[in-house]
CHARMM internal coordinates of N, CA and C (Angstrom, degrees):
IC EDIT
DIST 1 N 1 CA 1.4183
DIST 1 CA 1 C 1.5107
ANGL 1 N 1 CA 1 C 109.02
DIST 1 C 2 N 1.3088
ANGL 1 CA 1 C 2 N 114.90
DIHE 1 N 1 CA 1 C 2 N 155.69
DIST 2 N 2 CA 1.4591
ANGL 1 C 2 N 2 CA 121.41
DIHE 1 CA 1 C 2 N 2 CA 179.67
DIST 2 CA 2 C 1.5171
ANGL 2 N 2 CA 2 C 108.46
DIHE 1 C 2 N 2 CA 2 C -119.51
DIST 2 C 3 N 1.3238
ANGL 2 CA 2 C 3 N 116.43
DIHE 2 N 2 CA 2 C 3 N 130.14
DIST 3 N 3 CA 1.4616
ANGL 2 C 3 N 3 CA 122.01
DIHE 2 CA 2 C 3 N 3 CA 179.89
DIST 3 CA 3 C 1.5238
ANGL 3 N 3 CA 3 C 110.97
DIHE 2 C 3 N 3 CA 3 C -51.57
DIST 3 C 4 N 1.3222
ANGL 3 CA 3 C 4 N 115.90
DIHE 3 N 3 CA 3 C 4 N -41.63
DIST 4 N 4 CA 1.4625
ANGL 3 C 4 N 4 CA 120.99
DIHE 3 CA 3 C 4 N 4 CA -176.34
DIST 4 CA 4 C 1.5324
ANGL 4 N 4 CA 4 C 112.77
DIHE 3 C 4 N 4 CA 4 C -63.24
DIST 4 C 5 N 1.3259
ANGL 4 CA 4 C 5 N 117.58
DIHE 4 N 4 CA 4 C 5 N -24.07
DIST 5 N 5 CA 1.4662
ANGL 4 C 5 N 5 CA 121.65
DIHE 4 CA 4 C 5 N 5 CA -179.58
DIST 5 CA 5 C 1.5206
ANGL 5 N 5 CA 5 C 112.66
DIHE 4 C 5 N 5 CA 5 C -76.44
DIST 5 C 6 N 1.3225
ANGL 5 CA 5 C 6 N 117.06
DIHE 5 N 5 CA 5 C 6 N -22.48
DIST 6 N 6 CA 1.4555
ANGL 5 C 6 N 6 CA 120.30
DIHE 5 CA 5 C 6 N 6 CA -175.62
DIST 6 CA 6 C 1.5219
ANGL 6 N 6 CA 6 C 110.72
DIHE 5 C 6 N 6 CA 6 C 65.79
DIST 6 C 7 N 1.3292
ANGL 6 CA 6 C 7 N 115.35
DIHE 6 N 6 CA 6 C 7 N -170.24
DIST 7 N 7 CA 1.4642
ANGL 6 C 7 N 7 CA 120.24
DIHE 6 CA 6 C 7 N 7 CA -178.66
DIST 7 CA 7 C 1.5209
ANGL 7 N 7 CA 7 C 110.62
DIHE 6 C 7 N 7 CA 7 C -66.52
DIST 7 C 8 N 1.3238
ANGL 7 CA 7 C 8 N 117.08
DIHE 7 N 7 CA 7 C 8 N -46.66
DIST 8 N 8 CA 1.4743
ANGL 7 C 8 N 8 CA 120.08
DIHE 7 CA 7 C 8 N 8 CA -176.04
DIST 8 CA 8 C 1.5196
ANGL 8 N 8 CA 8 C 112.13
DIHE 7 C 8 N 8 CA 8 C -62.13
DIST 8 C 9 N 1.3121
ANGL 8 CA 8 C 9 N 117.00
DIHE 8 N 8 CA 8 C 9 N -47.19
DIST 9 N 9 CA 1.4592
ANGL 8 C 9 N 9 CA 119.97
DIHE 8 CA 8 C 9 N 9 CA 179.89
DIST 9 CA 9 C 1.5188
ANGL 9 N 9 CA 9 C 112.20
DIHE 8 C 9 N 9 CA 9 C -65.76
DIST 9 C 10 N 1.3181
ANGL 9 CA 9 C 10 N 116.20
DIHE 9 N 9 CA 9 C 10 N -39.15
DIST 10 N 10 CA 1.4629
ANGL 9 C 10 N 10 CA 120.10
DIHE 9 CA 9 C 10 N 10 CA 178.13
DIST 10 CA 10 C 1.5182
ANGL 10 N 10 CA 10 C 110.74
DIHE 9 C 10 N 10 CA 10 C -66.52
DIST 10 C 11 N 1.3275
ANGL 10 CA 10 C 11 N 116.91
DIHE 10 N 10 CA 10 C 11 N -37.05
DIST 11 N 11 CA 1.4612
ANGL 10 C 11 N 11 CA 120.29
DIHE 10 CA 10 C 11 N 11 CA 177.44
DIST 11 CA 11 C 1.5230
ANGL 11 N 11 CA 11 C 110.38
DIHE 10 C 11 N 11 CA 11 C -65.93
DIST 11 C 12 N 1.3338
ANGL 11 CA 11 C 12 N 117.25
DIHE 11 N 11 CA 11 C 12 N -39.25
DIST 12 N 12 CA 1.4736
ANGL 11 C 12 N 12 CA 120.20
DIHE 11 CA 11 C 12 N 12 CA 176.70
DIST 12 CA 12 C 1.5206
ANGL 12 N 12 CA 12 C 110.69
DIHE 11 C 12 N 12 CA 12 C -61.07
DIST 12 C 13 N 1.3191
ANGL 12 CA 12 C 13 N 117.09
DIHE 12 N 12 CA 12 C 13 N -42.43
DIST 13 N 13 CA 1.4702
ANGL 12 C 13 N 13 CA 120.51
DIHE 12 CA 12 C 13 N 13 CA 177.90
DIST 13 CA 13 C 1.5281
ANGL 13 N 13 CA 13 C 110.36
DIHE 12 C 13 N 13 CA 13 C -61.93
DIST 13 C 14 N 1.3341
ANGL 13 CA 13 C 14 N 116.49
DIHE 13 N 13 CA 13 C 14 N -46.05
DIST 14 N 14 CA 1.4655
ANGL 13 C 14 N 14 CA 120.23
DIHE 13 CA 13 C 14 N 14 CA -179.59
DIST 14 CA 14 C 1.5246
ANGL 14 N 14 CA 14 C 110.95
DIHE 13 C 14 N 14 CA 14 C -63.26
DIST 14 C 15 N 1.3179
ANGL 14 CA 14 C 15 N 117.15
DIHE 14 N 14 CA 14 C 15 N -40.14
DIST 15 N 15 CA 1.4661
ANGL 14 C 15 N 15 CA 120.42
DIHE 14 CA 14 C 15 N 15 CA 178.06
DIST 15 CA 15 C 1.5277
ANGL 15 N 15 CA 15 C 110.93
DIHE 14 C 15 N 15 CA 15 C -62.84
DIST 15 C 16 N 1.3335
ANGL 15 CA 15 C 16 N 116.44
DIHE 15 N 15 CA 15 C 16 N -39.96
DIST 16 N 16 CA 1.4676
ANGL 15 C 16 N 16 CA 120.39
DIHE 15 CA 15 C 16 N 16 CA 179.04
DIST 16 CA 16 C 1.5292
ANGL 16 N 16 CA 16 C 110.43
DIHE 15 C 16 N 16 CA 16 C -64.30
DIST 16 C 17 N 1.3143
ANGL 16 CA 16 C 17 N 116.75
DIHE 16 N 16 CA 16 C 17 N -42.83
DIST 17 N 17 CA 1.4650
ANGL 16 C 17 N 17 CA 120.35
DIHE 16 CA 16 C 17 N 17 CA 178.75
DIST 17 CA 17 C 1.5241
ANGL 17 N 17 CA 17 C 110.44
DIHE 16 C 17 N 17 CA 17 C -64.35
DIST 17 C 18 N 1.3302
ANGL 17 CA 17 C 18 N 116.64
DIHE 17 N 17 CA 17 C 18 N -41.69
DIST 18 N 18 CA 1.4695
ANGL 17 C 18 N 18 CA 121.27
DIHE 17 CA 17 C 18 N 18 CA -176.72
DIST 18 CA 18 C 1.5253
ANGL 18 N 18 CA 18 C 112.40
DIHE 17 C 18 N 18 CA 18 C -62.06
DIST 18 C 19 N 1.3115
ANGL 18 CA 18 C 19 N 117.56
DIHE 18 N 18 CA 18 C 19 N -22.53
DIST 19 N 19 CA 1.4667
ANGL 18 C 19 N 19 CA 120.08
DIHE 18 CA 18 C 19 N 19 CA 177.10
DIST 19 CA 19 C 1.5269
ANGL 19 N 19 CA 19 C 111.84
DIHE 18 C 19 N 19 CA 19 C -71.57
DIST 19 C 20 N 1.3288
ANGL 19 CA 19 C 20 N 117.19
DIHE 19 N 19 CA 19 C 20 N -16.67
DIST 20 N 20 CA 1.4660
ANGL 19 C 20 N 20 CA 121.25
DIHE 19 CA 19 C 20 N 20 CA -174.28
DIST 20 CA 20 C 1.5243
ANGL 20 N 20 CA 20 C 114.60
DIHE 19 C 20 N 20 CA 20 C -123.14
DIST 20 C 21 N 1.3287
ANGL 20 CA 20 C 21 N 117.53
DIHE 20 N 20 CA 20 C 21 N -20.96
DIST 21 N 21 CA 1.4588
ANGL 20 C 21 N 21 CA 122.08
DIHE 20 CA 20 C 21 N 21 CA -173.75
DIST 21 CA 21 C 1.5283
ANGL 21 N 21 CA 21 C 109.03
DIHE 20 C 21 N 21 CA 21 C -136.45
DIST 21 C 22 N 1.3191
ANGL 21 CA 21 C 22 N 116.59
DIHE 21 N 21 CA 21 C 22 N 142.56
DIST 22 N 22 CA 1.4641
ANGL 21 C 22 N 22 CA 119.78
DIHE 21 CA 21 C 22 N 22 CA 172.98
DIST 22 CA 22 C 1.5251
ANGL 22 N 22 CA 22 C 109.18
DIHE 21 C 22 N 22 CA 22 C -111.59
DIST 22 C 23 N 1.3034
ANGL 22 CA 22 C 23 N 115.85
DIHE 22 N 22 CA 22 C 23 N 154.93
DIST 23 N 23 CA 1.4576
ANGL 22 C 23 N 23 CA 120.57
DIHE 22 CA 22 C 23 N 23 CA 175.58
DIST 23 CA 23 C 1.5115
ANGL 23 N 23 CA 23 C 114.58
DIHE 22 C 23 N 23 CA 23 C 66.95
DIST 23 C 24 N 1.3141
ANGL 23 CA 23 C 24 N 118.61
DIHE 23 N 23 CA 23 C 24 N 50.13
DIST 24 N 24 CA 1.4602
ANGL 23 C 24 N 24 CA 121.42
DIHE 23 CA 23 C 24 N 24 CA 178.89
DIST 24 CA 24 C 1.5240
ANGL 24 N 24 CA 24 C 110.09
DIHE 23 C 24 N 24 CA 24 C -112.77
DIST 24 C 25 N 1.3165
ANGL 24 CA 24 C 25 N 116.24
DIHE 24 N 24 CA 24 C 25 N 163.35
DIST 25 N 25 CA 1.4559
ANGL 24 C 25 N 25 CA 122.23
DIHE 24 CA 24 C 25 N 25 CA 177.84
DIST 25 CA 25 C 1.5143
ANGL 25 N 25 CA 25 C 110.84
DIHE 24 C 25 N 25 CA 25 C -115.31
DIST 25 C 26 N 1.3075
ANGL 25 CA 25 C 26 N 115.12
DIHE 25 N 25 CA 25 C 26 N 173.40
DIST 26 N 26 CA 1.4613
ANGL 25 C 26 N 26 CA 121.87
DIHE 25 CA 25 C 26 N 26 CA -179.66
DIST 26 CA 26 C 1.5236
ANGL 26 N 26 CA 26 C 108.16
DIHE 25 C 26 N 26 CA 26 C -118.81
DIST 26 C 27 N 1.3236
ANGL 26 CA 26 C 27 N 116.11
DIHE 26 N 26 CA 26 C 27 N 134.07
DIST 27 N 27 CA 1.4612
ANGL 26 C 27 N 27 CA 121.04
DIHE 26 CA 26 C 27 N 27 CA 178.85
DIST 27 CA 27 C 1.5218
ANGL 27 N 27 CA 27 C 109.13
DIHE 26 C 27 N 27 CA 27 C -152.44
DIST 27 C 28 N 1.3234
ANGL 27 CA 27 C 28 N 115.91
DIHE 27 N 27 CA 27 C 28 N 164.61
DIST 28 N 28 CA 1.4591
ANGL 27 C 28 N 28 CA 119.74
DIHE 27 CA 27 C 28 N 28 CA 172.83
DIST 28 CA 28 C 1.5233
ANGL 28 N 28 CA 28 C 108.43
DIHE 27 C 28 N 28 CA 28 C -79.91
DIST 28 C 29 N 1.3147
ANGL 28 CA 28 C 29 N 116.69
DIHE 28 N 28 CA 28 C 29 N 162.58
DIST 29 N 29 CA 1.4606
ANGL 28 C 29 N 29 CA 119.56
DIHE 28 CA 28 C 29 N 29 CA -177.48
DIST 29 CA 29 C 1.5247
ANGL 29 N 29 CA 29 C 112.58
DIHE 28 C 29 N 29 CA 29 C -72.53
DIST 29 C 30 N 1.3165
ANGL 29 CA 29 C 30 N 119.01
DIHE 29 N 29 CA 29 C 30 N -25.35
DIST 30 N 30 CA 1.4682
ANGL 29 C 30 N 30 CA 121.40
DIHE 29 CA 29 C 30 N 30 CA -176.70
DIST 30 CA 30 C 1.5246
ANGL 30 N 30 CA 30 C 113.17
DIHE 29 C 30 N 30 CA 30 C -131.62
DIST 30 C 31 N 1.3065
ANGL 30 CA 30 C 31 N 118.08
DIHE 30 N 30 CA 30 C 31 N 18.29
DIST 31 N 31 CA 1.4561
ANGL 30 C 31 N 31 CA 119.72
DIHE 30 CA 30 C 31 N 31 CA -177.43
DIST 31 CA 31 C 1.5187
ANGL 31 N 31 CA 31 C 111.58
DIHE 30 C 31 N 31 CA 31 C 79.25
DIST 31 C 32 N 1.3110
ANGL 31 CA 31 C 32 N 116.40
DIHE 31 N 31 CA 31 C 32 N -163.94
DIST 32 N 32 CA 1.4669
ANGL 31 C 32 N 32 CA 121.04
DIHE 31 CA 31 C 32 N 32 CA -177.31
DIST 32 CA 32 C 1.5223
ANGL 32 N 32 CA 32 C 112.71
DIHE 31 C 32 N 32 CA 32 C -108.87
DIST 32 C 33 N 1.3104
ANGL 32 CA 32 C 33 N 118.06
DIHE 32 N 32 CA 32 C 33 N -17.61
DIST 33 N 33 CA 1.4564
ANGL 32 C 33 N 33 CA 121.88
DIHE 32 CA 32 C 33 N 33 CA -173.08
DIST 33 CA 33 C 1.5151
ANGL 33 N 33 CA 33 C 115.56
DIHE 32 C 33 N 33 CA 33 C -62.45
DIST 33 C 34 N 1.3205
ANGL 33 CA 33 C 34 N 117.67
DIHE 33 N 33 CA 33 C 34 N -27.67
DIST 34 N 34 CA 1.4613
ANGL 33 C 34 N 34 CA 120.16
DIHE 33 CA 33 C 34 N 34 CA -177.62
DIST 34 CA 34 C 1.5259
ANGL 34 N 34 CA 34 C 113.26
DIHE 33 C 34 N 34 CA 34 C -99.13
DIST 34 C 35 N 1.3269
ANGL 34 CA 34 C 35 N 117.05
DIHE 34 N 34 CA 34 C 35 N 0.49
DIST 35 N 35 CA 1.4628
ANGL 34 C 35 N 35 CA 119.56
DIHE 34 CA 34 C 35 N 35 CA -179.94
DIST 35 CA 35 C 1.5209
ANGL 35 N 35 CA 35 C 110.67
DIHE 34 C 35 N 35 CA 35 C -70.14
DIST 35 C 36 N 1.3324
ANGL 35 CA 35 C 36 N 116.83
DIHE 35 N 35 CA 35 C 36 N 144.77
DIST 36 N 36 CA 1.4633
ANGL 35 C 36 N 36 CA 118.77
DIHE 35 CA 35 C 36 N 36 CA 170.35
DIST 36 CA 36 C 1.5314
ANGL 36 N 36 CA 36 C 108.86
DIHE 35 C 36 N 36 CA 36 C -60.83
DIST 36 C 37 N 1.2873
ANGL 36 CA 36 C 37 N 116.88
DIHE 36 N 36 CA 36 C 37 N 146.26
DIST 37 N 37 CA 1.4627
ANGL 36 C 37 N 37 CA 121.98
DIHE 36 CA 36 C 37 N 37 CA -175.52
DIST 37 CA 37 C 1.5296
ANGL 37 N 37 CA 37 C 112.99
DIHE 36 C 37 N 37 CA 37 C -52.12
DIST 37 C 38 N 1.3211
ANGL 37 CA 37 C 38 N 117.13
DIHE 37 N 37 CA 37 C 38 N -39.82
DIST 38 N 38 CA 1.4691
ANGL 37 C 38 N 38 CA 120.08
DIHE 37 CA 37 C 38 N 38 CA -176.94
DIST 38 CA 38 C 1.5275
ANGL 38 N 38 CA 38 C 113.27
DIHE 37 C 38 N 38 CA 38 C -73.51
DIST 38 C 39 N 1.3204
ANGL 38 CA 38 C 39 N 118.39
DIHE 38 N 38 CA 38 C 39 N -8.10
DIST 39 N 39 CA 1.4644
ANGL 38 C 39 N 39 CA 121.34
DIHE 38 CA 38 C 39 N 39 CA 178.36
DIST 39 CA 39 C 1.5321
ANGL 39 N 39 CA 39 C 113.11
DIHE 38 C 39 N 39 CA 39 C -100.16
DIST 39 C 40 N 1.3238
ANGL 39 CA 39 C 40 N 117.55
DIHE 39 N 39 CA 39 C 40 N -9.26
DIST 40 N 40 CA 1.4662
ANGL 39 C 40 N 40 CA 119.93
DIHE 39 CA 39 C 40 N 40 CA -175.96
DIST 40 CA 40 C 1.5257
ANGL 40 N 40 CA 40 C 111.26
DIHE 39 C 40 N 40 CA 40 C -65.20
DIST 40 C 41 N 1.3240
ANGL 40 CA 40 C 41 N 118.04
DIHE 40 N 40 CA 40 C 41 N -54.09
DIST 41 N 41 CA 1.4698
ANGL 40 C 41 N 41 CA 120.23
DIHE 40 CA 40 C 41 N 41 CA -177.65
DIST 41 CA 41 C 1.5268
ANGL 41 N 41 CA 41 C 111.69
DIHE 40 C 41 N 41 CA 41 C -60.99
DIST 41 C 42 N 1.3484
ANGL 41 CA 41 C 42 N 120.02
DIHE 41 N 41 CA 41 C 42 N -48.25
DIST 42 N 42 CA 1.4653
ANGL 41 C 42 N 42 CA 118.66
DIHE 41 CA 41 C 42 N 42 CA 177.84
DIST 42 CA 42 C 1.5332
ANGL 42 N 42 CA 42 C 112.98
DIHE 41 C 42 N 42 CA 42 C -60.74
DIST 42 C 43 N 1.3182
ANGL 42 CA 42 C 43 N 117.19
DIHE 42 N 42 CA 42 C 43 N -34.35
DIST 43 N 43 CA 1.4630
ANGL 42 C 43 N 43 CA 120.39
DIHE 42 CA 42 C 43 N 43 CA 177.80
DIST 43 CA 43 C 1.5230
ANGL 43 N 43 CA 43 C 110.51
DIHE 42 C 43 N 43 CA 43 C -66.14
DIST 43 C 44 N 1.3129
ANGL 43 CA 43 C 44 N 116.97
DIHE 43 N 43 CA 43 C 44 N -41.39
DIST 44 N 44 CA 1.4673
ANGL 43 C 44 N 44 CA 120.18
DIHE 43 CA 43 C 44 N 44 CA 176.45
DIST 44 CA 44 C 1.5252
ANGL 44 N 44 CA 44 C 111.16
DIHE 43 C 44 N 44 CA 44 C -65.18
DIST 44 C 45 N 1.3178
ANGL 44 CA 44 C 45 N 117.20
DIHE 44 N 44 CA 44 C 45 N -34.06
DIST 45 N 45 CA 1.4698
ANGL 44 C 45 N 45 CA 120.84
DIHE 44 CA 44 C 45 N 45 CA 176.59
DIST 45 CA 45 C 1.5338
ANGL 45 N 45 CA 45 C 110.54
DIHE 44 C 45 N 45 CA 45 C -64.88
DIST 45 C 46 N 1.3136
ANGL 45 CA 45 C 46 N 117.14
DIHE 45 N 45 CA 45 C 46 N -38.57
DIST 46 N 46 CA 1.4683
ANGL 45 C 46 N 46 CA 120.39
DIHE 45 CA 45 C 46 N 46 CA 176.71
DIST 46 CA 46 C 1.5247
ANGL 46 N 46 CA 46 C 109.30
DIHE 45 C 46 N 46 CA 46 C -63.69
DIST 46 C 47 N 1.3322
ANGL 46 CA 46 C 47 N 117.04
DIHE 46 N 46 CA 46 C 47 N -45.64
DIST 47 N 47 CA 1.4678
ANGL 46 C 47 N 47 CA 120.58
DIHE 46 CA 46 C 47 N 47 CA 177.35
DIST 47 CA 47 C 1.5243
ANGL 47 N 47 CA 47 C 110.33
DIHE 46 C 47 N 47 CA 47 C -57.07
DIST 47 C 48 N 1.3184
ANGL 47 CA 47 C 48 N 116.92
DIHE 47 N 47 CA 47 C 48 N -44.65
DIST 48 N 48 CA 1.4659
ANGL 47 C 48 N 48 CA 120.57
DIHE 47 CA 47 C 48 N 48 CA -178.88
DIST 48 CA 48 C 1.5188
ANGL 48 N 48 CA 48 C 110.72
DIHE 47 C 48 N 48 CA 48 C -62.99
DIST 48 C 49 N 1.3215
ANGL 48 CA 48 C 49 N 117.24
DIHE 48 N 48 CA 48 C 49 N -42.08
DIST 49 N 49 CA 1.4661
ANGL 48 C 49 N 49 CA 120.95
DIHE 48 CA 48 C 49 N 49 CA -179.56
DIST 49 CA 49 C 1.5263
ANGL 49 N 49 CA 49 C 111.66
DIHE 48 C 49 N 49 CA 49 C -64.81
DIST 49 C 50 N 1.3213
ANGL 49 CA 49 C 50 N 117.54
DIHE 49 N 49 CA 49 C 50 N -29.87
DIST 50 N 50 CA 1.4651
ANGL 49 C 50 N 50 CA 121.47
DIHE 49 CA 49 C 50 N 50 CA -176.62
DIST 50 CA 50 C 1.5241
ANGL 50 N 50 CA 50 C 113.52
DIHE 49 C 50 N 50 CA 50 C -96.05
DIST 50 C 51 N 1.3105
ANGL 50 CA 50 C 51 N 118.51
DIHE 50 N 50 CA 50 C 51 N 5.94
DIST 51 N 51 CA 1.4663
ANGL 50 C 51 N 51 CA 120.17
DIHE 50 CA 50 C 51 N 51 CA -174.26
DIST 51 CA 51 C 1.5185
ANGL 51 N 51 CA 51 C 113.59
DIHE 50 C 51 N 51 CA 51 C -71.52
DIST 51 C 52 N 1.3208
ANGL 51 CA 51 C 52 N 117.26
DIHE 51 N 51 CA 51 C 52 N -21.80
DIST 52 N 52 CA 1.4648
ANGL 51 C 52 N 52 CA 120.24
DIHE 51 CA 51 C 52 N 52 CA 179.15
DIST 52 CA 52 C 1.5249
ANGL 52 N 52 CA 52 C 109.53
DIHE 51 C 52 N 52 CA 52 C -73.27
DIST 52 C 53 N 1.3180
ANGL 52 CA 52 C 53 N 117.30
DIHE 52 N 52 CA 52 C 53 N 148.25
DIST 53 N 53 CA 1.4692
ANGL 52 C 53 N 53 CA 119.64
DIHE 52 CA 52 C 53 N 53 CA 177.48
DIST 53 CA 53 C 1.5315
ANGL 53 N 53 CA 53 C 111.60
DIHE 52 C 53 N 53 CA 53 C -57.43
DIST 53 C 54 N 1.3021
ANGL 53 CA 53 C 54 N 115.62
DIHE 53 N 53 CA 53 C 54 N 142.88
DIST 54 N 54 CA 1.4604
ANGL 53 C 54 N 54 CA 122.09
DIHE 53 CA 53 C 54 N 54 CA 178.61
DIST 54 CA 54 C 1.5193
ANGL 54 N 54 CA 54 C 108.48
DIHE 53 C 54 N 54 CA 54 C -81.52
DIST 54 C 55 N 1.3236
ANGL 54 CA 54 C 55 N 116.89
DIHE 54 N 54 CA 54 C 55 N 134.11
DIST 55 N 55 CA 1.4736
ANGL 54 C 55 N 55 CA 120.73
DIHE 54 CA 54 C 55 N 55 CA 177.81
DIST 55 CA 55 C 1.5206
ANGL 55 N 55 CA 55 C 109.30
DIHE 54 C 55 N 55 CA 55 C -69.92
DIST 55 C 56 N 1.3237
ANGL 55 CA 55 C 56 N 116.53
DIHE 55 N 55 CA 55 C 56 N 140.86
DIST 56 N 56 CA 1.4767
ANGL 55 C 56 N 56 CA 120.85
DIHE 55 CA 55 C 56 N 56 CA 179.40
DIST 56 CA 56 C 1.4947
ANGL 56 N 56 CA 56 C 110.28
DIHE 55 C 56 N 56 CA 56 C -97.40
END
COOR INIT
IC SEED 1 N 1 CA 1 C
IC BUILD
């Protein structure tokens, strides 16, 4: 997921993947350690919003 996409954009990406792959996870491209401090909490919120299984 990309911070810039927010929840909606990240959900669109996950939905697109779910059409082709089953059993996948969601992660940032580089982890959390290099994120600016002000992006950590919103990034975790995106992860939380996407934790439910994606409908196929």
